[in-house]
N, C-alpha and C positions, 0 to 999 in steps of 0.2 A: 342411717342404716344401710340402706341399699347401695348408697355411695362407697361407705368403709367395706363390703362385703367385694363389692366388683374391685377396689381395688387389691383387697386381701386375697383373692384369684389371679388378678394380673399378676403379682408379685410370684403366687406360686407357680404359675405357666412361666415367667421368667428365670426362676429358680430351675425350674424341671428343663427347660430348653437349655439355658447354661449348662447343666451337666452333661448333658450329652455330646458329643463328638462324630464329627465325621471321617476320622481315623480309626480304623478298628485298635483295640486295646489288644496287649502282648503279656499272655501271661506268662511270666517268668519261671521257669524250677517248677513247672506241672507237672507231677508223675502220676499219670493215669492209672497205672498199675496198682497204685497202692488202694484203689479203689474196687479191684478182683477180689474174689472170695479165693480164698485157697483149698484146695482141690485134697481133700483127705481120703478120698475113694482108692480104691484097688484098681492100679492101675499098670499095664504091661508096656512096654516098648520092644518090638521084634524084629529080625529083618526078613524080607520075604523072600521068595525064591532067587537063589544065588547063580549069575552065569558062570560058565568053564570059561567064556574066554574075555576077561579083562585086560585091557591092553594098554601100555605104558605109552604117551603120547598121544594118543588117538582120542578125540575129542566125541562130545555127546554120549558118553555112558553113563548110566544112574542106577542107582538101586533104590529098591522099595522098601520102607520101614511100615509097621502097624502099630498103632496107638490101640490097644486094647483096655476095653473097660471090663473088670473082672469082676464088677461089683453087683448087689443085688438091686441096686437102684442108679434110675439114667444118673449121668453125669453132665455137667454143662461145662465147657471151658470157655469163659466168658472173653479170655484175654487172646484168644485164637487169633491168628495172623490169616488175613483171605489169601496171600501169597503162601502156600502151605509149607514150601523148604524154608522159609522163615522161621517156622516153630522150631526148629532141630539145630543141633550141632554136632558134625560127626569127626571123631578122632581117629588118626591113624599110627603105624609105627610099622616099620618092616622087620621082620624076625626070622629066624628057622622057622621050616615046619614044626608044628606042635609045641612052639616056645612062648608062644603068646602070655601066658601067664607068669612068665618072668620078666615082661616090659616095665622097667621102673617109669614113675609118675611124669619124670621130665624127660622121658622118650617121647611121650606123645606130639603129635603136630593136630594143629585145626586143619582139617579136610576143606569142611563146609561150615559157615560161610566161606566161599571161595576166597583165598588170600593168597595172593600170589608173592612171591618170593620181593620184599622190599616195600610192601602196601602193607597197611592196616586194613582192619575190617571196618565197614562203614554200614548203618543200616538206619533206615529212615528215623528220624525221631517221633513222627506220628503216624505210625503206618497203620492201614485200614485194617479192621478187624471183623469180625464175624462170629458169633458164637459156635461153637462145636458141641452137638447133643449127641451124648453116645447111650442108647440103650446098654442094658446088661448083655455082657459075650458079645458086643458089637465092637468092630475095629474101625479106625479112621487111615488111609494109604495116604502118605508121604513120599514123595519120589523125592529121591534128592540125588541133584547132579554130581559126578565124582569128577571135578573138572582138577582137581588135585593130582588125577593121573598124567594129566598134559604136562606137570611141568615138576612133578615128584622126580628127586635122584634118588636112586638105590645107591646105601653102601658099596656094593662092588657090581661089577657086571656077571650076568648069568642069565641061564636060556627060561628059568622061571623064578619068580619071584613070590615069596608067603607076606602077606600085608595082615596086621591086626586091624579089626576096626571095631569101636563102641560109639554108640550113639546117645545122647542125652536131650529132653526136650528144653528149648530153648527160653523158659517161659517161667516166671517169676512165682506163679501160683501153682505148676504142675513139678514135681521135682520125681523125674522115672527117666531112668537110664536100662540101655539094654546090656545085654552079657556081652564080654568080649570073643569074637569070632573072628577066623581066618579067610582068605579067599587068597587063591594063587592068580597072580598077575603076570603076562609073559612082554617082551620088550617087542617091538614093530617087527624085528628083523631076528627069528628065533637060534641065536647065535648058542655055541656050546658053553656049557658052564666053564668060565675060568676061576679059578684061586689064587 
């Protein structure tokens, strides 16, 4: 009986060791976002302080957005990217002052994530995440680079341009969008308006 038990244990050990592999397994098509809980709390996305000196062709310009918990309970955004600017998409369109409400859907262009002409947007397939926990009434600040101003081409040459913008959260579990708003953008050399 002892001999049979030893043989069975030896066979079990061989099976167990044979099932192990030195090569790491690759998970095909794993979508981690489906395991995150959808957020139904009342949230808002607003732009922060708007500067008066946005300039075309100038590097290192940013804009701050506030993701605010307007609910009466704590909100945990588990899908949140550690690189905060990966949590947002920013769209822009040139327009006449006060006419941002007349922009058609196909006129909006992606401003962030940064996509230069002829390139496509690429995000990491497995980004680093850390839960964002917001108490009622609290906000998270999200700084977004305005790199589109470095290579955007306005429709005509002017001394000052009006750019309409709106942002939305780029997560599957949170569908929040800002209102459309306008900023003034100047060329690097302030030319007179040419019609």
